[in-house]
Every structure is written in C-alpha cells, then in structure tokens.
MMTF fields as JSON, N, C-alpha, C and O atoms, coordinates in Angstrom:
{
  "mmtfVersion": "1.0.0",
  "mmtfProducer": "UNKNOWN",
  "numBonds": 479,
  "numAtoms": 480,
  "numGroups": 120,
  "numChains": 1,
  "numModels": 1,
  "chainsPerModel": [1],
  "groupsPerChain": [120],
  "chainIdList": ["A"],
  "bondAtomList": [4, 2, 8, 6, 12, 10, 16, 14, 20, 18, 24, 22, 28, 26, 32, 30, 36, 34, 40, 38, 44, 42, 48, 46, 52, 50, 56, 54, 60, 58, 64, 62, 68, 66, 72, 70, 76, 74, 80, 78, 84, 82, 88, 86, 92, 90, 96, 94, 100, 98, 104, 102, 108, 106, 112, 110, 116, 114, 120, 118, 124, 122, 128, 126, 132, 130, 136, 134, 140, 138, 144, 142, 148, 146, 152, 150, 156, 154, 160, 158, 164, 162, 168, 166, 172, 170, 176, 174, 180, 178, 184, 182, 188, 186, 192, 190, 196, 194, 200, 198, 204, 202, 208, 206, 212, 210, 216, 214, 220, 218, 224, 222, 228, 226, 232, 230, 236, 234, 240, 238, 244, 242, 248, 246, 252, 250, 256, 254, 260, 258, 264, 262, 268, 266, 272, 270, 276, 274, 280, 278, 284, 282, 288, 286, 292, 290, 296, 294, 300, 298, 304, 302, 308, 306, 312, 310, 316, 314, 320, 318, 324, 322, 328, 326, 332, 330, 336, 334, 340, 338, 344, 342, 348, 346, 352, 350, 356, 354, 360, 358, 364, 362, 368, 366, 372, 370, 376, 374, 380, 378, 384, 382, 388, 386, 392, 390, 396, 394, 400, 398, 404, 402, 408, 406, 412, 410, 416, 414, 420, 418, 424, 422, 428, 426, 432, 430, 436, 434, 440, 438, 444, 442, 448, 446, 452, 450, 456, 454, 460, 458, 464, 462, 468, 466, 472, 470, 476, 474],
  "bondOrderList": [1, 1, 1, 1, 1, 1, 1, 1, 1, 1, 1, 1, 1, 1, 1, 1, 1, 1, 1, 1, 1, 1, 1, 1, 1, 1, 1, 1, 1, 1, 1, 1, 1, 1, 1, 1, 1, 1, 1, 1, 1, 1, 1, 1, 1, 1, 1, 1, 1, 1, 1, 1, 1, 1, 1, 1, 1, 1, 1, 1, 1, 1, 1, 1, 1, 1, 1, 1, 1, 1, 1, 1, 1, 1, 1, 1, 1, 1, 1, 1, 1, 1, 1, 1, 1, 1, 1, 1, 1, 1, 1, 1, 1, 1, 1, 1, 1, 1, 1, 1, 1, 1, 1, 1, 1, 1, 1, 1, 1, 1, 1, 1, 1, 1, 1, 1, 1, 1, 1],
  "groupList": [{"groupName": "HIS", "atomNameList": ["N", "CA", "C", "O"], "elementList": ["N", "C", "C", "O"], "formalChargeList": [0, 0, 0, 0], "bondAtomList": [1, 0, 2, 1, 3, 2], "bondOrderList": [1, 1, 2], "singleLetterCode": "H", "chemCompType": "L-PEPTIDE LINKING"}, {"groupName": "PRO", "atomNameList": ["N", "CA", "C", "O"], "elementList": ["N", "C", "C", "O"], "formalChargeList": [0, 0, 0, 0], "bondAtomList": [1, 0, 2, 1, 3, 2], "bondOrderList": [1, 1, 2], "singleLetterCode": "P", "chemCompType": "L-PEPTIDE LINKING"}, {"groupName": "GLN", "atomNameList": ["N", "CA", "C", "O"], "elementList": ["N", "C", "C", "O"], "formalChargeList": [0, 0, 0, 0], "bondAtomList": [1, 0, 2, 1, 3, 2], "bondOrderList": [1, 1, 2], "singleLetterCode": "Q", "chemCompType": "L-PEPTIDE LINKING"}, {"groupName": "MET", "atomNameList": ["N", "CA", "C", "O"], "elementList": ["N", "C", "C", "O"], "formalChargeList": [0, 0, 0, 0], "bondAtomList": [1, 0, 2, 1, 3, 2], "bondOrderList": [1, 1, 2], "singleLetterCode": "M", "chemCompType": "L-PEPTIDE LINKING"}, {"groupName": "VAL", "atomNameList": ["N", "CA", "C", "O"], "elementList": ["N", "C", "C", "O"], "formalChargeList": [0, 0, 0, 0], "bondAtomList": [1, 0, 2, 1, 3, 2], "bondOrderList": [1, 1, 2], "singleLetterCode": "V", "chemCompType": "L-PEPTIDE LINKING"}, {"groupName": "THR", "atomNameList": ["N", "CA", "C", "O"], "elementList": ["N", "C", "C", "O"], "formalChargeList": [0, 0, 0, 0], "bondAtomList": [1, 0, 2, 1, 3, 2], "bondOrderList": [1, 1, 2], "singleLetterCode": "T", "chemCompType": "L-PEPTIDE LINKING"}, {"groupName": "ALA", "atomNameList": ["N", "CA", "C", "O"], "elementList": ["N", "C", "C", "O"], "formalChargeList": [0, 0, 0, 0], "bondAtomList": [1, 0, 2, 1, 3, 2], "bondOrderList": [1, 1, 2], "singleLetterCode": "A", "chemCompType": "L-PEPTIDE LINKING"}, {"groupName": "TYR", "atomNameList": ["N", "CA", "C", "O"], "elementList": ["N", "C", "C", "O"], "formalChargeList": [0, 0, 0, 0], "bondAtomList": [1, 0, 2, 1, 3, 2], "bondOrderList": [1, 1, 2], "singleLetterCode": "Y", "chemCompType": "L-PEPTIDE LINKING"}, {"groupName": "ILE", "atomNameList": ["N", "CA", "C", "O"], "elementList": ["N", "C", "C", "O"], "formalChargeList": [0, 0, 0, 0], "bondAtomList": [1, 0, 2, 1, 3, 2], "bondOrderList": [1, 1, 2], "singleLetterCode": "I", "chemCompType": "L-PEPTIDE LINKING"}, {"groupName": "LEU", "atomNameList": ["N", "CA", "C", "O"], "elementList": ["N", "C", "C", "O"], "formalChargeList": [0, 0, 0, 0], "bondAtomList": [1, 0, 2, 1, 3, 2], "bondOrderList": [1, 1, 2], "singleLetterCode": "L", "chemCompType": "L-PEPTIDE LINKING"}, {"groupName": "GLU", "atomNameList": ["N", "CA", "C", "O"], "elementList": ["N", "C", "C", "O"], "formalChargeList": [0, 0, 0, 0], "bondAtomList": [1, 0, 2, 1, 3, 2], "bondOrderList": [1, 1, 2], "singleLetterCode": "E", "chemCompType": "L-PEPTIDE LINKING"}, {"groupName": "GLY", "atomNameList": ["N", "CA", "C", "O"], "elementList": ["N", "C", "C", "O"], "formalChargeList": [0, 0, 0, 0], "bondAtomList": [1, 0, 2, 1, 3, 2], "bondOrderList": [1, 1, 2], "singleLetterCode": "G", "chemCompType": "PEPTIDE LINKING"}, {"groupName": "SER", "atomNameList": ["N", "CA", "C", "O"], "elementList": ["N", "C", "C", "O"], "formalChargeList": [0, 0, 0, 0], "bondAtomList": [1, 0, 2, 1, 3, 2], "bondOrderList": [1, 1, 2], "singleLetterCode": "S", "chemCompType": "L-PEPTIDE LINKING"}, {"groupName": "TRP", "atomNameList": ["N", "CA", "C", "O"], "elementList": ["N", "C", "C", "O"], "formalChargeList": [0, 0, 0, 0], "bondAtomList": [1, 0, 2, 1, 3, 2], "bondOrderList": [1, 1, 2], "singleLetterCode": "W", "chemCompType": "L-PEPTIDE LINKING"}, {"groupName": "ASP", "atomNameList": ["N", "CA", "C", "O"], "elementList": ["N", "C", "C", "O"], "formalChargeList": [0, 0, 0, 0], "bondAtomList": [1, 0, 2, 1, 3, 2], "bondOrderList": [1, 1, 2], "singleLetterCode": "D", "chemCompType": "L-PEPTIDE LINKING"}, {"groupName": "LYS", "atomNameList": ["N", "CA", "C", "O"], "elementList": ["N", "C", "C", "O"], "formalChargeList": [0, 0, 0, 0], "bondAtomList": [1, 0, 2, 1, 3, 2], "bondOrderList": [1, 1, 2], "singleLetterCode": "K", "chemCompType": "L-PEPTIDE LINKING"}, {"groupName": "PHE", "atomNameList": ["N", "CA", "C", "O"], "elementList": ["N", "C", "C", "O"], "formalChargeList": [0, 0, 0, 0], "bondAtomList": [1, 0, 2, 1, 3, 2], "bondOrderList": [1, 1, 2], "singleLetterCode": "F", "chemCompType": "L-PEPTIDE LINKING"}, {"groupName": "ASN", "atomNameList": ["N", "CA", "C", "O"], "elementList": ["N", "C", "C", "O"], "formalChargeList": [0, 0, 0, 0], "bondAtomList": [1, 0, 2, 1, 3, 2], "bondOrderList": [1, 1, 2], "singleLetterCode": "N", "chemCompType": "L-PEPTIDE LINKING"}, {"groupName": "CYS", "atomNameList": ["N", "CA", "C", "O"], "elementList": ["N", "C", "C", "O"], "formalChargeList": [0, 0, 0, 0], "bondAtomList": [1, 0, 2, 1, 3, 2], "bondOrderList": [1, 1, 2], "singleLetterCode": "C", "chemCompType": "L-PEPTIDE LINKING"}, {"groupName": "ARG", "atomNameList": ["N", "CA", "C", "O"], "elementList": ["N", "C", "C", "O"], "formalChargeList": [0, 0, 0, 0], "bondAtomList": [1, 0, 2, 1, 3, 2], "bondOrderList": [1, 1, 2], "singleLetterCode": "R", "chemCompType": "L-PEPTIDE LINKING"}],
  "groupTypeList": [0, 1, 2, 3, 4, 5, 6, 7, 5, 8, 9, 0, 10, 3, 11, 9, 6, 0, 12, 4, 10, 5, 13, 3, 14, 11, 10, 9, 6, 11, 11, 9, 7, 11, 4, 12, 9, 11, 15, 4, 16, 16, 11, 10, 12, 3, 16, 12, 9, 4, 1, 14, 6, 12, 15, 8, 6, 9, 4, 0, 9, 5, 15, 2, 9, 2, 17, 13, 10, 7, 11, 9, 8, 14, 18, 2, 4, 15, 5, 11, 0, 9, 6, 12, 9, 11, 6, 19, 10, 8, 12, 19, 4, 10, 16, 11, 2, 3, 9, 17, 5, 9, 8, 5, 11, 12, 10, 1, 18, 19, 15, 13, 17, 16, 14, 19, 4, 9, 8, 10],
  "groupIdList": [1, 2, 3, 4, 5, 6, 7, 8, 9, 10, 11, 12, 13, 14, 15, 16, 17, 18, 19, 20, 21, 22, 23, 24, 25, 26, 27, 28, 29, 30, 31, 32, 33, 34, 35, 36, 37, 38, 39, 40, 41, 42, 43, 44, 45, 46, 47, 48, 49, 50, 51, 52, 53, 54, 55, 56, 57, 58, 59, 60, 61, 62, 63, 64, 65, 66, 67, 68, 69, 70, 71, 72, 73, 74, 75, 76, 77, 78, 79, 80, 81, 82, 83, 84, 85, 86, 87, 88, 89, 90, 91, 92, 93, 94, 95, 96, 97, 98, 99, 100, 101, 102, 103, 104, 105, 106, 107, 108, 109, 110, 111, 112, 113, 114, 115, 116, 117, 118, 119, 120],
  "secStructList": [7, 2, 2, 2, 2, 2, 2, 2, 2, 2, 2, 2, 2, 6, 6, 7, 3, 3, 3, 3, 3, 3, 3, 3, 6, 6, 3, 3, 3, 3, 3, 3, 3, 3, 3, 3, 3, 6, 6, 3, 3, 3, 3, 3, 3, 3, 3, 3, 1, 1, 6, 6, 2, 2, 2, 2, 2, 2, 2, 2, 2, 2, 2, 2, 2, 2, 2, 6, 6, 7, 7, 3, 3, 3, 7, 1, 1, 7, 7, 2, 2, 2, 2, 2, 6, 6, 7, 7, 7, 7, 7, 2, 2, 2, 2, 2, 2, 2, 2, 2, 2, 2, 2, 6, 6, 7, 7, 7, 7, 7, 7, 7, 7, 7, 7, 2, 2, 2, 2, 7],
  "xCoordList": [-19.022, -19.447, -19.225, -18.119, -20.232, -20.119, -18.983, -18.337, -18.73, -17.656, -16.285, -15.41, -16.089, -14.819, -14.653, -13.562, -15.728, -15.667, -15.298, -14.452, -15.922, -15.629, -14.176, -13.487, -13.708, -12.328, -11.324, -10.373, -11.527, -10.59, -10.687, -9.688, -11.85, -11.989, -11.169, -10.472, -11.256, -10.479, -8.982, -8.2, -8.584, -7.168, -6.671, -5.538, -7.532, -7.156, -6.981, -6.018, -7.891, -7.799, -6.54, -6.005, -6.073, -4.846, -3.595, -2.482, -3.766, -2.629, -2.06, -0.936, -2.809, -2.323, -2.875, -2.148, -4.127, -4.741, -4.695, -4.908, -4.411, -4.253, -4.879, -4.936, -5.342, -5.819, -5.086, -4.705, -4.903, -4.299, -5.275, -5.57, -5.779, -6.809, -6.304, -5.414, -6.897, -6.682, -8.002, -9.051, -7.94, -9.124, -8.992, -7.908, -10.085, -10.113, -11.335, -12.465, -11.094, -12.182, -13.099, -14.32, -12.505, -13.269, -13.996, -14.757, -13.767, -14.431, -13.397, -12.312, -13.733, -12.857, -12.737, -13.743, -11.503, -11.269, -10.726, -10.889, -10.086, -9.519, -8.564, -8.392, -7.944, -6.982, -6.695, -6.91, -6.203, -5.854, -5.907, -5.933, -5.923, -5.848, -5.124, -5.013, -4.629, -3.916, -3.505, -3.964, -2.626, -2.188, -0.674, 0.035, -0.189, 1.244, 1.694, 1.113, 2.746, 3.381, 4.881, 5.465, 5.5, 6.931, 7.214, 6.639, 8.097, 8.469, 7.922, 8.558, 6.731, 6.062, 4.647, 3.944, 4.237, 2.85, 2.228, 2.726, 1.133, 0.409, -0.796, -1.808, -0.685, -1.777, -2.942, -2.754, -4.13, -5.321, -6.133, -6.584, -6.323, -7.155, -6.875, -6.514, -7.052, -6.951, -8.263, -8.92, -8.638, -9.871, -9.715, -8.982, -10.396, -10.39, -11.8, -12.45, -12.257, -13.504, -13.196, -14.065, -11.936, -11.397, -10.18, -9.384, -10.01, -8.872, -7.539, -7.217, -6.779, -5.423, -5.342, -4.237, -6.447, -6.413, -5.728, -5.04, -5.911, -5.247, -3.737, -2.974, -3.299, -1.86, -1.224, -0.113, -1.923, -1.408, -1.247, -0.236, -2.237, -2.157, -0.979, -0.258, -0.778, 0.32, 1.678, 2.599, 1.812, 3.075, 3.375, 4.507, 2.384, 2.6, 2.894, 3.755, 2.186, 2.457, 3.892, 4.603, 4.315, 5.664, 6.714, 7.674, 6.543, 7.49, 7.549, 8.631, 6.378, 6.347, 6.991, 7.765, 6.679, 7.252, 8.765, 9.483, 9.252, 10.706, 11.311, 12.369, 10.657, 11.139, 11.165, 12.042, 10.208, 10.157, 10.999, 10.98, 11.729, 12.627, 11.899, 12.406, 10.703, 10.031, 10.788, 11.406, 10.74, 11.49, 10.645, 11.18, 9.306, 8.465, 7.033, 6.461, 6.475, 5.039, 4.573, 4.957, 3.758, 3.225, 1.969, 0.939, 2.07, 0.937, 0.061, -1.018, 0.504, -0.212, -0.305, 0.043, -0.758, -0.962, -0.222, -0.335, 0.534, 1.25, 0.256, -0.472, 0.236, -0.616, 0.208, 1.239, -0.238, 0.418, 0.413, 1.382, -0.687, -0.828, 0.271, 0.935, 0.471, 1.489, 2.899, 3.804, 3.09, 4.402, 4.775, 5.943, 3.783, 4.059, 4.522, 5.123, 4.238, 4.651, 5.927, 6.368, 6.521, 7.791, 7.722, 8.751, 6.547, 6.438, 7.119, 7.152, 7.666, 8.27, 7.905, 7.664, 7.868, 7.547, 8.797, 9.894, 8.629, 9.74, 9.331, 8.144, 10.326, 10.045, 9.461, 9.592, 8.823, 8.266, 9.378, 9.193, 10.536, 11.661, 12.14, 12.338, 12.326, 12.76, 11.723, 12.078, 10.444, 9.374, 9.45, 9.37, 9.601, 9.699, 10.89, 10.79, 12.025, 13.221, 13.012, 13.41, 12.381, 12.124, 11.171, 11.384, 10.119, 9.186, 9.896, 9.69, 10.73, 11.452, 12.326, 12.403, 12.976, 13.854, 13.081, 13.425, 12.043, 11.359, 10.282, 9.926, 9.772, 8.731, 9.317, 8.981, 10.185, 10.767, 11.66, 12.588, 11.383, 12.219, 12.002, 12.705, 11.046, 10.779, 10.017, 9.382, 10.095, 9.383, 7.889, 7.374, 7.19, 5.748, 4.993, 5.488, 3.793, 2.964, 2.641, 2.763, 2.232, 1.887, 0.845, 0.617, 0.225, -0.696, 0.124, 1.19, -0.36, 0.382, 0.003, -1.172, 1.003, 0.855, 1.885, 3.088, 1.425, 2.348, 3.136, 2.618, 4.392, 5.249, 4.749, 4.572, 4.513, 3.977, 4.839, 4.313, 6.159, 7.061, 6.843, 7.068, 6.422, 6.186, 4.868, 4.693, 3.94, 2.614, 2.604, 1.926, 3.322, 3.285, 4.063, 4.122],
  "yCoordList": [4.067, 5.368, 6.397, 6.501, 7.131, 8.107, 9.117, 9.503, 9.545, 10.515, 9.921, 10.619, 8.639, 7.98, 7.817, 8.02, 7.454, 7.312, 8.662, 8.725, 9.722, 11.065, 11.436, 11.944, 11.184, 11.527, 10.769, 11.361, 9.465, 8.686, 9.029, 8.941, 9.412, 9.85, 11.117, 11.241, 12.04, 13.281, 12.979, 13.511, 12.132, 11.76, 11.074, 11.292, 10.241, 9.58, 10.607, 10.534, 11.544, 12.582, 13.432, 13.964, 13.555, 14.298, 13.466, 13.988, 12.191, 11.313, 10.725, 10.224, 10.774, 10.276, 8.904, 8.086, 8.635, 7.344, 6.442, 6.879, 5.17, 4.212, 2.881, 2.526, 2.16, 0.798, -0.129, 0.257, -1.346, -2.393, -3.547, -4.083, -3.933, -4.965, -6.223, -6.185, -7.341, -8.619, -8.98, -9.008, -9.255, -9.58, -10.997, -11.407, -11.737, -13.088, -13.205, -12.989, -13.547, -13.709, -12.492, -12.629, -11.298, -10.065, -9.661, -8.694, -10.397, -10.101, -9.694, -10.272, -8.7, -8.285, -9.421, -9.903, -9.849, -10.974, -10.524, -11.227, -9.366, -8.868, -7.731, -7.302, -7.249, -6.175, -5.453, -5.971, -4.244, -3.42, -1.962, -1.641, -1.081, 0.347, 1.048, 0.531, 2.242, 3.022, 4.367, 4.788, 5.034, 6.382, 6.386, 5.739, 7.111, 7.224, 8.653, 9.604, 8.79, 10.085, 9.891, 9.012, 10.703, 10.538, 9.135, 8.687, 8.444, 7.072, 6.077, 5.065, 6.376, 5.5, 5.227, 6.136, 3.96, 3.591, 3.159, 2.251, 3.816, 3.499, 2.65, 3.166, 1.351, 0.448, 0.657, 0.701, 0.785, 1.0, -0.275, -0.571, -1.031, -2.22, -3.168, -2.748, -4.463, -5.506, -6.279, -6.382, -6.824, -7.624, -8.73, -8.585, -9.824, -10.95, -11.492, -11.864, -11.532, -12.206, -13.634, -14.505, -13.855, -15.164, -15.385, -14.462, -16.575, -16.808, -16.352, -16.655, -15.621, -15.156, -14.07, -13.701, -13.558, -12.522, -11.251, -10.576, -10.924, -9.731, -9.943, -8.99, -11.164, -11.457, -11.208, -10.685, -11.58, -11.348, -9.848, -9.411, -9.065, -7.609, -7.049, -6.182, -7.538, -7.042, -7.393, -6.578, -8.574, -8.957, -8.029, -7.567, -7.751, -6.85, -5.432, -4.757, -4.978, -3.647, -3.578, -2.612, -4.581, -4.595, -4.528, -3.765, -5.318, -5.291, -3.904, -3.393, -3.3, -1.984, -0.933, -0.103, -0.962, 0.038, -0.125, 0.867, -1.355, -1.568, -0.955, -0.328, -1.127, -0.57, 0.957, 1.582, 1.554, 3.008, 3.491, 4.679, 2.597, 2.899, 3.431, 4.307, 2.891, 3.187, 2.496, 1.453, 3.075, 2.505, 1.84, 1.169, 2.008, 1.473, 1.285, 2.135, 0.145, -0.082, -0.201, -1.136, 0.73, 0.708, -0.155, 0.215, -1.303, -2.247, -1.965, -2.543, -1.095, -0.641, -1.672, -1.366, -2.866, -3.871, -5.146, -5.628, -5.686, -6.939, -8.096, -8.285, -8.859, -10.047, -11.212, -11.01, -12.399, -13.58, -13.575, -13.983, -13.111, -13.022, -12.149, -12.548, -10.956, -10.046, -10.55, -10.39, -11.154, -11.723, -12.823, -12.967, -13.6, -14.665, -14.105, -14.817, -12.823, -12.165, -11.344, -10.66, -11.415, -10.734, -9.468, -8.824, -9.081, -7.868, -8.091, -9.206, -7.001, -7.078, -5.831, -4.766, -5.974, -4.858, -4.015, -4.553, -2.692, -1.799, -0.901, -0.727, -0.334, 0.531, 1.866, 2.249, 2.553, 3.878, 4.839, 5.643, 4.75, 5.624, 5.358, 6.294, 4.081, 3.734, 4.184, 4.689, 4.001, 4.417, 5.925, 6.372, 6.7, 8.159, 8.588, 9.496, 7.924, 8.242, 7.925, 8.695, 6.777, 6.397, 7.381, 7.766, 7.787, 8.764, 10.069, 10.649, 10.529, 11.779, 11.704, 12.662, 10.583, 10.399, 10.194, 10.779, 9.37, 8.939, 9.904, 9.889, 10.734, 11.675, 13.057, 13.701, 13.513, 14.844, 14.912, 14.117, 15.851, 16.064, 15.071, 15.131, 14.159, 13.207, 13.893, 14.93, 13.288, 13.85, 13.927, 13.134, 14.865, 14.992, 13.758, 12.99, 13.588, 12.444, 12.491, 13.529, 11.36, 11.256, 10.173, 9.356, 10.182, 9.099, 7.845, 7.904, 6.722, 5.472, 4.739, 4.652, 4.22, 3.293, 2.205, 2.463, 0.994, -0.1, -0.414, -0.331, -0.776, -1.182, -2.497, -3.45, -2.575, -3.783, -5.013, -6.105, -4.839, -5.975, -6.62, -7.82, -5.859, -6.406, -7.152, -7.989, -6.865, -7.469, -8.807, -9.739, -8.91, -10.113, -11.26, -12.338],
  "zCoordList": [5.185, 5.643, 4.53, 4.001, 4.183, 3.09, 3.287, 2.313, 4.509, 4.748, 4.442, 3.93, 4.751, 4.448, 2.939, 2.404, 2.261, 0.804, 0.18, -0.712, 0.644, 0.132, 0.406, -0.478, 1.625, 1.98, 1.119, 0.608, 0.954, 0.15, -1.331, -2.045, -1.801, -3.189, -3.417, -4.424, -2.492, -2.597, -2.521, -3.309, -1.581, -1.468, -2.741, -3.169, -3.342, -4.598, -5.718, -6.482, -5.814, -6.839, -6.667, -7.639, -5.42, -5.127, -5.392, -5.334, -5.678, -5.908, -4.633, -4.638, -3.543, -2.25, -1.883, -1.319, -2.186, -1.852, -3.075, -4.206, -2.815, -3.908, -3.513, -2.335, -4.516, -4.284, -5.237, -6.342, -4.787, -5.613, -5.572, -4.504, -6.74, -6.798, -7.476, -8.326, -7.079, -7.743, -8.414, -7.769, -9.715, -10.492, -11.041, -11.457, -11.041, -11.607, -12.503, -12.066, -13.756, -14.726, -14.767, -14.853, -14.706, -14.789, -13.521, -13.521, -12.435, -11.159, -10.115, -10.051, -9.3, -8.214, -7.205, -6.684, -6.931, -6.023, -4.672, -3.675, -4.63, -3.377, -3.653, -4.794, -2.585, -2.759, -1.465, -0.369, -1.628, -0.475, -0.891, -2.079, 0.106, -0.19, 0.935, 2.047, 0.626, 1.625, 1.064, 0.002, 1.804, 1.483, 1.337, 2.108, 0.353, 0.098, 0.345, -0.179, 1.158, 1.395, 1.245, 1.88, 0.413, 0.19, -0.3, -1.292, 0.391, 0.045, 1.073, 1.365, 1.62, 2.59, 2.1, 1.658, 2.185, 1.916, 3.234, 3.898, 3.608, 4.832, 4.465, 3.99, 4.687, 4.363, 5.311, 6.527, 4.774, 5.584, 5.763, 6.87, 4.691, 4.8, 3.642, 2.542, 3.919, 2.902, 2.921, 3.957, 1.762, 1.719, 0.697, -0.282, 0.922, -0.01, -0.17, 0.807, -1.396, -1.729, -2.169, -2.153, -2.563, -2.937, -2.041, -1.866, -1.472, -0.565, -1.165, -2.314, -0.358, -0.67, -1.741, -2.14, -2.211, -3.245, -2.743, -3.509, -1.469, -0.939, -0.866, -1.027, -0.628, -0.585, -1.947, -2.032, -3.0, -4.354, -4.595, -5.145, -4.186, -4.343, -3.555, -4.05, -2.333, -1.501, -2.107, -2.065, -2.66, -3.304, -4.476, -4.621, -5.309, -6.443, -5.977, -6.541, -4.956, -4.406, -3.899, -4.176, -3.17, -2.61, -3.71, -3.604, -4.76, -5.879, -6.518, -6.81, -6.733, -7.367, -6.472, -6.949, -5.185, -4.278, -4.158, -4.038, -4.188, -4.195, -5.453, -5.389, -6.58, -7.84, -7.793, -8.389, -7.088, -6.94, -5.763, -5.44, -5.126, -4.012, -2.779, -2.08, -2.519, -1.257, -0.137, -0.349, 1.048, 2.163, 3.213, 4.095, 3.146, 4.224, 3.746, 3.063, 4.129, 4.046, 5.488, 6.191, 5.925, 7.288, 7.303, 6.741, 7.952, 8.037, 9.254, 9.383, 10.135, 11.32, 12.437, 13.578, 12.144, 13.186, 12.806, 11.679, 13.752, 13.504, 13.526, 14.501, 12.448, 12.379, 11.848, 11.206, 12.11, 11.576, 10.058, 9.417, 9.496, 8.039, 7.452, 6.495, 8.019, 7.495, 7.801, 6.982, 8.965, 9.296, 8.306, 7.948, 7.864, 6.902, 5.562, 4.758, 5.327, 4.096, 4.276, 3.352, 5.476, 5.717, 6.534, 6.737, 7.017, 7.836, 9.175, 9.696, 9.727, 11.059, 11.847, 11.277, 13.131, 14.007, 14.239, 14.391, 14.266, 14.567, 15.727, 16.005, 16.398, 17.545, 17.079, 15.916, 18.004, 17.713, 17.285, 16.372, 17.953, 17.618, 16.19, 15.415, 15.843, 14.489, 13.46, 12.395, 13.781, 12.88, 12.637, 11.493, 13.695, 13.566, 12.73, 11.905, 12.95, 12.175, 10.697, 9.823, 10.429, 9.05, 8.374, 7.225, 9.093, 8.521, 8.202, 7.136, 9.121, 8.909, 7.665, 6.896, 7.469, 6.317, 5.024, 3.997, 5.064, 3.84, 3.34, 2.162, 4.234, 3.812, 3.558, 2.564, 4.443, 4.317, 3.093, 2.948, 2.224, 1.055, -0.075, -1.084, 0.069, -1.008, -2.12, -1.923, -3.297, -4.441, -4.149, -3.361, -4.77, -4.533, -5.021, -5.846, -4.493, -4.865, -6.354, -7.004, -6.866, -8.274, -8.444, -7.552, -9.594, -9.928, -10.163, -10.775, -9.687, -9.82, -11.095, -11.452, -11.768, -12.881, -12.665, -12.72, -12.42, -12.18, -13.439, -14.552, -13.244, -14.361, -14.905, -14.145, -16.21, -16.834, -16.557, -16.339, -16.565, -16.37, -14.989, -14.83, -14.024, -12.681, -12.591, -11.705, -13.487, -13.45, -14.171, -13.738, -15.23, -16.063, -15.468, -16.058]
}
C-alpha cells in the first residue's frame, strides 16, 4: 500500500523504522522490519524468499540489540517459529511496565549501523 510505504519511509528518515536484510549472492533472501523507540524494537513483519533467511536476520538483530542494551523485542504475535528462537509471551501488565522503563528517558533514536564484529 503506497500510504504504508510513505509512512515507513518517513519513519526511516527519522531514525525510527529499520530493516534487517539477509542477502545471498547479491540477492535479497529475506529479512524483517519494524520500529525502534527507546530500548524497544517493535517487529512489524518478517519475510523469506529463501528458507530461514528471516531467522538469520532476526538472530543478527537480536545480537546487535543486546549489544546496544535493548530490553525488549516486541514480536506482537506468539508463533511456533518465534518460540523456537526463544520468544516468550508476557502479560499485558509486564509489557506496560517494560515499555515505561525502556522507552521513558531512553536516549533519542539514531540511525542504525550494525557492529562489524557481530556480522562476521
């Protein structure tokens, strides 16, 4: 939808929306995208053109966010796929408390550059 593309383009330019891609032989194989506020990443969607390519992107994202001391990746919906990668469901109360802690007073958003050591 053109309106969604426009919205995410603006969010990306603001340093809020990010994508993590997996590339194979110069071709996009899969990835994910979402929005970052404070120390929380809100995952919006994952896709794979090659089996498990989105999982590779999620593993790299997780490592980078741990390095940046993020406290939460919001996957939105519990799935077997995400559970196999270590996701767990939390209560609405716990989620609200985490958002209050991790977003309030956190450093402002920034453009993302993954640490090379985590990629290699």
